[in-house]
Backbone bond lengths (Angstrom), bond angles and torsions (degrees), N, CA, C in turn:
res aa  C-N    CA-C-N  psi(-1)  N-CA   C-N-CA  omega(-1)  CA-C   N-CA-C  phi
1 M - - - 1.450 - - 1.519 109.44 -
2 G 1.333 116.90 124.00 1.447 121.14 177.13 1.521 111.48 -76.31
3 F 1.329 115.84 152.47 1.450 120.00 177.28 1.516 109.31 -147.75
4 A 1.325 115.06 169.07 1.459 121.78 -177.43 1.526 110.26 -122.60
5 I 1.309 114.46 165.16 1.459 123.62 172.36 1.519 106.30 -112.20
6 I 1.326 117.04 143.85 1.460 121.29 168.85 1.522 106.89 -129.76
7 V 1.340 115.82 129.58 1.458 121.01 -171.90 1.524 109.84 -155.67
8 A 1.319 116.56 150.76 1.464 122.76 170.10 1.524 106.79 -116.07
9 I 1.333 115.92 131.07 1.466 119.92 -177.42 1.524 110.90 -133.94
10 D 1.330 115.05 153.69 1.464 118.94 173.29 1.534 108.90 -91.52
11 E 1.312 116.38 -177.64 1.470 120.20 -174.97 1.515 113.58 -65.74
12 A 1.332 117.90 -18.50 1.464 121.71 178.17 1.532 111.65 -96.58
13 G 1.332 117.38 6.88 1.460 121.14 -177.88 1.513 113.07 84.91
14 G 1.337 117.69 8.12 1.458 121.69 -178.91 1.515 112.13 -72.97
15 I 1.353 114.94 139.83 1.462 120.47 178.81 1.523 112.89 -124.58
16 G 1.328 117.49 -14.41 1.460 119.13 -177.14 1.506 112.22 -160.72
17 K 1.330 113.39 159.72 1.468 120.04 176.67 1.520 107.53 -146.82
18 D 1.322 115.57 125.83 1.463 121.64 178.56 1.533 111.68 55.02
19 G 1.343 116.28 38.41 1.461 120.97 175.49 1.513 115.04 77.24
20 D 1.326 118.00 15.83 1.457 120.57 -178.33 1.530 109.64 -143.36
21 L 1.326 115.55 169.16 1.462 120.07 174.24 1.526 108.72 -73.31
22 P 1.323 117.73 136.83 1.460 119.74 -178.17 1.533 113.45 -83.48
23 W 1.311 118.13 3.55 1.462 122.45 179.81 1.524 108.81 -141.08
24 Q 1.322 116.17 159.12 1.462 122.42 177.09 1.524 107.59 -121.47
25 L 1.329 115.96 105.11 1.454 121.53 -179.28 1.524 108.97 -128.80
26 S 1.320 116.27 103.13 1.469 119.38 -179.04 1.518 111.27 -63.30
27 A 1.342 118.31 -32.63 1.465 121.00 178.15 1.529 110.77 -64.45
28 D 1.322 116.68 -35.56 1.465 119.85 177.74 1.528 110.66 -69.94
29 M 1.332 117.06 -40.12 1.474 120.29 177.68 1.532 110.39 -63.04
30 A 1.339 117.32 -41.11 1.466 121.24 178.38 1.526 110.34 -65.48
31 H 1.326 116.69 -39.86 1.465 121.62 177.63 1.527 110.30 -63.32
32 F 1.331 116.27 -45.81 1.467 122.06 177.89 1.528 110.23 -56.59
33 K 1.321 116.83 -48.19 1.467 120.90 -179.01 1.527 111.00 -62.52
34 K 1.327 116.70 -46.13 1.468 121.03 -179.12 1.532 111.41 -60.64
35 I 1.326 116.78 -46.30 1.471 120.97 -177.78 1.526 110.41 -67.39
36 T 1.335 117.53 -48.13 1.468 119.54 -173.34 1.525 113.06 -75.85
37 Q 1.334 118.50 -28.25 1.473 119.32 176.32 1.511 110.92 -79.96
38 G 1.328 117.22 -38.22 1.452 120.85 -178.91 1.518 111.01 51.01
39 A 1.323 116.07 -138.21 1.473 121.94 179.45 1.525 111.36 -88.78
40 G 1.332 116.83 4.00 1.464 120.55 179.94 1.511 111.96 111.37
41 N 1.323 115.59 166.64 1.462 123.95 -179.80 1.527 112.61 59.43
42 N 1.325 116.57 39.18 1.454 122.10 175.69 1.520 109.79 -106.24
43 A 1.332 115.59 168.44 1.464 121.34 -179.98 1.519 109.76 -132.90
44 V 1.335 114.85 150.75 1.459 122.15 171.53 1.522 107.95 -122.20
45 I 1.314 115.63 135.83 1.467 122.66 178.61 1.520 107.28 -114.86
46 M 1.338 115.37 130.76 1.462 119.94 -177.88 1.518 110.40 -145.36
47 G 1.309 115.47 159.43 1.451 120.67 172.61 1.516 110.89 -78.04
48 R 1.320 115.49 165.99 1.458 120.55 -177.89 1.524 112.32 -62.33
49 K 1.330 117.85 -37.85 1.463 119.68 179.58 1.529 110.95 -65.58
50 T 1.327 117.01 -37.80 1.468 119.83 176.04 1.520 109.61 -65.00
51 W 1.343 116.81 -43.42 1.464 121.24 176.37 1.537 109.87 -55.36
52 D 1.338 115.97 -47.77 1.457 120.85 -178.51 1.531 112.18 -64.00
53 S 1.329 117.33 -27.91 1.466 120.66 -177.85 1.529 112.68 -77.61
54 I 1.324 117.25 -14.02 1.469 121.20 178.69 1.529 107.91 -80.92
55 P 1.323 117.57 127.06 1.475 118.76 178.76 1.528 111.60 -54.92
56 D 1.327 116.17 141.24 1.472 122.06 -176.94 1.523 113.04 -48.32
57 K 1.327 117.23 -40.22 1.464 119.80 -175.60 1.532 112.62 -67.30
58 Y 1.334 118.16 -15.27 1.463 121.75 178.98 1.526 113.21 -104.45
59 R 1.349 117.07 1.13 1.474 120.03 -178.82 1.513 110.59 -102.23
60 P 1.331 117.72 137.37 1.465 125.35 -12.12 1.528 110.85 -67.91
61 L 1.321 116.47 157.81 1.455 119.92 177.91 1.522 107.97 -58.42
62 P 1.317 118.30 123.16 1.466 120.51 -173.07 1.525 113.24 -68.75
63 G 1.327 114.55 150.90 1.456 121.05 175.36 1.508 115.01 76.99
64 R 1.332 116.79 9.18 1.459 121.87 179.90 1.515 108.89 -144.39
65 L 1.334 116.56 145.97 1.460 119.79 168.94 1.523 106.77 -70.33
66 N 1.317 117.80 128.19 1.464 123.16 178.43 1.521 108.33 -102.64
67 V 1.321 117.36 125.20 1.460 121.96 177.16 1.529 107.31 -119.60
68 V 1.321 115.38 125.50 1.462 121.62 -177.19 1.525 108.55 -109.11
69 L 1.321 115.98 123.75 1.459 121.70 175.92 1.523 108.77 -89.38
70 S 1.325 115.67 125.29 1.458 120.22 179.49 1.522 109.87 -156.25
71 R 1.328 115.60 149.70 1.463 120.42 173.26 1.524 110.38 -81.44
72 Q 1.344 117.26 -13.07 1.464 121.73 179.71 1.533 108.83 -75.95
73 K 1.305 115.89 103.80 1.464 120.53 -176.32 1.526 112.81 -69.35
74 D 1.338 117.66 -18.46 1.461 121.00 -178.27 1.528 112.45 -108.28
75 L 1.321 117.45 18.36 1.456 120.97 178.90 1.526 109.26 -62.74
76 E 1.321 116.36 124.45 1.460 120.56 -178.75 1.514 109.35 -89.74
77 L 1.334 114.82 128.19 1.457 121.37 179.95 1.524 109.10 -125.51
78 P 1.321 117.42 150.52 1.459 119.93 179.30 1.531 111.62 -75.33
79 D 1.340 115.74 170.92 1.462 119.94 173.42 1.521 108.64 -55.95
80 G 1.330 116.18 143.00 1.460 120.64 -178.40 1.510 113.01 92.85
81 A 1.326 116.74 -0.24 1.460 120.97 178.18 1.524 109.03 -132.09
82 L 1.316 115.66 137.91 1.464 122.78 178.16 1.516 109.62 -114.29
83 L 1.311 115.93 152.50 1.453 122.51 176.20 1.525 108.88 -105.44
84 A 1.321 116.14 135.37 1.465 121.49 174.74 1.525 108.16 -136.29
85 N 1.322 116.32 151.10 1.456 120.81 -178.91 1.526 113.12 -97.06
86 Q 1.346 116.90 -21.38 1.458 121.27 -178.76 1.527 109.02 -140.25
87 L 1.325 115.66 156.90 1.463 120.21 -179.03 1.523 111.64 -57.70
88 N 1.326 117.85 -43.36 1.472 119.08 -179.37 1.526 111.76 -63.33
89 D 1.344 117.66 -35.04 1.466 120.52 175.61 1.524 110.43 -66.01
90 A 1.324 116.55 -40.47 1.465 120.70 177.99 1.526 110.44 -62.13
91 L 1.329 116.17 -45.47 1.463 120.13 179.36 1.528 111.19 -62.42
92 A 1.335 116.94 -39.13 1.468 120.51 177.96 1.522 110.52 -62.75
93 G 1.322 117.62 -35.17 1.455 121.62 178.41 1.515 113.47 -70.43
94 C 1.328 116.17 -12.26 1.473 122.00 -178.61 1.525 112.30 -106.78
95 K 1.322 117.26 13.15 1.466 120.35 -171.43 1.528 113.80 -60.39
96 D 1.333 118.04 -24.19 1.464 120.71 -179.68 1.526 112.65 -94.68
97 C 1.316 117.31 4.62 1.463 121.32 -178.83 1.529 110.50 -88.58
98 K 1.328 115.92 151.27 1.472 120.58 177.71 1.520 111.04 -68.47
99 E 1.340 115.62 -54.35 1.457 120.56 -178.87 1.526 109.19 -131.63
100 V 1.332 115.17 148.79 1.464 121.45 -178.93 1.528 107.49 -128.24
101 F 1.345 114.92 134.17 1.458 121.65 -178.15 1.520 110.13 -127.04
102 V 1.320 116.77 129.75 1.456 121.89 170.41 1.518 105.82 -87.28
103 I 1.362 116.28 127.11 1.462 120.26 -173.19 1.536 113.09 -117.35
104 G 1.334 118.59 9.69 1.456 119.92 174.64 1.503 112.97 121.71
105 G 1.275 115.35 176.54 1.450 131.27 1.12 1.516 112.57 -91.58
106 G 1.326 114.06 -151.18 1.453 121.56 -170.51 1.514 114.87 -54.17
107 A 1.321 118.28 -48.64 1.472 120.99 -178.11 1.527 111.25 -67.57
108 I 1.331 117.18 -34.98 1.465 120.62 179.44 1.521 109.81 -71.23
109 Y 1.335 116.89 -39.53 1.469 119.61 175.30 1.530 110.58 -60.30
110 E 1.319 116.91 -41.28 1.467 120.89 -179.93 1.532 110.32 -59.73
111 Q 1.341 116.88 -44.44 1.470 120.62 177.56 1.527 110.55 -63.63
112 A 1.334 116.27 -42.20 1.462 120.32 -177.99 1.529 111.10 -64.54
113 L 1.330 117.11 -42.34 1.463 120.41 179.77 1.521 111.95 -62.36
114 A 1.326 116.99 -31.16 1.465 121.13 -179.76 1.525 112.12 -82.22
115 H 1.323 117.73 -12.52 1.467 121.98 -175.25 1.529 110.12 -80.55
116 P 1.329 118.46 132.04 1.464 120.73 -177.12 1.528 114.52 -65.74
117 D 1.327 118.70 -19.09 1.468 120.79 -178.50 1.526 113.64 -90.34
118 C 1.323 117.32 0.66 1.462 120.96 177.12 1.529 107.84 -83.26
119 G 1.339 116.69 110.97 1.462 119.34 -173.38 1.510 115.98 -115.01
120 T 1.337 118.28 -17.81 1.466 121.44 -174.85 1.523 109.66 -133.93
121 C 1.323 115.34 144.59 1.460 121.14 174.97 1.524 108.49 -130.17
122 H 1.335 115.70 115.78 1.463 122.24 172.81 1.522 105.65 -90.81
123 L 1.315 116.79 113.45 1.461 121.09 -170.82 1.524 110.31 -123.92
124 T 1.317 115.68 125.60 1.458 120.56 170.23 1.517 106.78 -94.21
125 A 1.328 115.81 114.61 1.464 121.57 179.82 1.521 108.13 -90.25
126 V 1.339 116.01 108.07 1.459 121.90 179.45 1.526 106.62 -92.69
127 H 1.325 115.76 117.46 1.459 120.67 -174.96 1.525 109.57 -78.16
128 G 1.331 115.20 119.82 1.451 122.17 -177.55 1.518 109.87 131.97
129 N 1.332 115.61 173.21 1.459 122.30 178.95 1.525 107.36 -122.53
130 F 1.350 115.94 127.78 1.457 120.97 -171.94 1.524 113.65 -114.12
131 D 1.341 117.44 19.73 1.464 121.25 175.88 1.534 111.22 52.46
132 C 1.337 115.52 48.51 1.466 121.36 -176.69 1.523 111.72 -74.14
133 D 1.337 115.60 162.77 1.460 120.67 175.20 1.533 111.76 -117.26
134 T 1.336 117.23 0.03 1.465 122.99 176.27 1.525 107.08 -130.34
135 F 1.352 115.47 138.45 1.460 119.11 -170.69 1.526 112.55 -131.63
136 F 1.318 114.16 156.07 1.457 124.75 174.10 1.516 105.49 -123.03
137 L 1.325 116.44 112.75 1.456 119.43 -175.05 1.526 111.26 -128.40
138 P 1.343 116.22 82.22 1.457 118.39 177.62 1.529 110.53 -70.26
139 V 1.305 115.32 155.92 1.460 120.42 174.37 1.521 106.26 -81.71
140 E 1.346 116.21 104.76 1.465 120.38 -172.23 1.520 112.76 -58.05
141 S 1.316 117.34 -28.35 1.466 119.68 -178.82 1.531 111.97 -68.09
142 Q 1.348 117.26 -12.76 1.466 120.63 -179.46 1.530 113.23 -94.99
143 W 1.337 118.21 -4.20 1.460 121.86 -172.10 1.522 111.36 -128.89
144 D 1.336 115.85 144.16 1.458 122.12 174.71 1.521 108.87 -117.39
145 L 1.328 116.23 135.78 1.454 120.81 176.31 1.523 108.44 -71.26
146 E 1.326 116.05 121.26 1.466 121.24 179.12 1.521 110.95 -92.46
147 S 1.342 116.12 -41.29 1.464 119.65 179.79 1.518 109.49 -159.40
148 D 1.338 114.52 155.68 1.461 119.79 171.87 1.522 108.51 -151.87
149 T 1.315 115.33 154.97 1.454 120.85 -179.57 1.524 109.12 -95.22
150 P 1.323 116.77 158.92 1.462 118.35 170.78 1.532 108.54 -61.93
151 P 1.335 117.32 153.80 1.465 119.39 179.94 1.533 111.86 -57.80
152 Q 1.334 114.03 139.21 1.459 121.69 174.82 1.519 107.35 -112.89
153 K 1.333 116.51 161.07 1.467 120.36 -179.95 1.521 109.84 -127.22
154 E 1.345 114.60 138.44 1.460 121.95 175.01 1.526 107.49 -157.47
155 N 1.309 117.33 138.12 1.472 122.54 179.07 1.526 112.19 51.76
156 G 1.328 116.90 34.77 1.460 120.89 179.32 1.515 114.08 76.44
157 L 1.334 117.35 6.08 1.466 121.72 179.76 1.514 110.29 -108.78
158 S 1.319 115.77 149.01 1.456 122.71 175.51 1.529 107.89 -110.17
159 F 1.334 115.93 138.73 1.471 120.15 -179.29 1.523 109.67 -154.07
160 S 1.341 115.02 159.95 1.463 122.54 179.08 1.519 109.19 -136.32
161 F 1.331 115.79 148.34 1.465 121.48 174.77 1.519 108.17 -97.56
162 C 1.328 116.93 126.73 1.454 122.98 -176.61 1.530 109.63 -126.69
163 I 1.313 115.20 151.13 1.462 120.61 172.32 1.529 107.49 -125.42
164 Y 1.329 115.28 127.69 1.460 122.13 176.97 1.526 109.38 -114.98
165 Q 1.319 115.22 145.20 1.476 121.87 174.85 1.522 108.15 -116.49
166 R 1.330 115.47 140.32 1.466 119.60 177.49 1.531 109.45 -70.99
167 R 1.304 115.42 137.60 1.469 119.67 176.39 1.511 109.71 -69.59
168 P 1.338 116.61 143.10 1.485 119.00 178.27 1.517 111.50 -67.90
């Protein structure tokens, strides 16, 4: 089963700082929701720290199957969320979904990038450096830029939405 990654990164490959996003971009949040919900019956796979970083009122992310990767075998999750111990187990739990997106964090992205079924990366390129402590560092030689938008501005920040495809 093929799956995609969705991520926002700064110019240094940073994706997070102190367990949170280092920027506030409502356009990026709307883009994330639109892409991951799609026409319905989609799934998002995330690590436990990413799950914990989502405000309680938004968990599980509505309109999508939420799969949380954790080594904690007794982690309690609400209805609409599944627990998996490994990426392949998470993917198996999504076999009936139309599209599957890995949404973070850093260690989960690293596993996803190494997985042969990861074929697409939806990337929000946030222009600037935010002194992050968590990074997303794809091997650029493995990916081709398929499309990108002209830069947009919000909260004094410039950003673009890009789609990359893995080279065969």
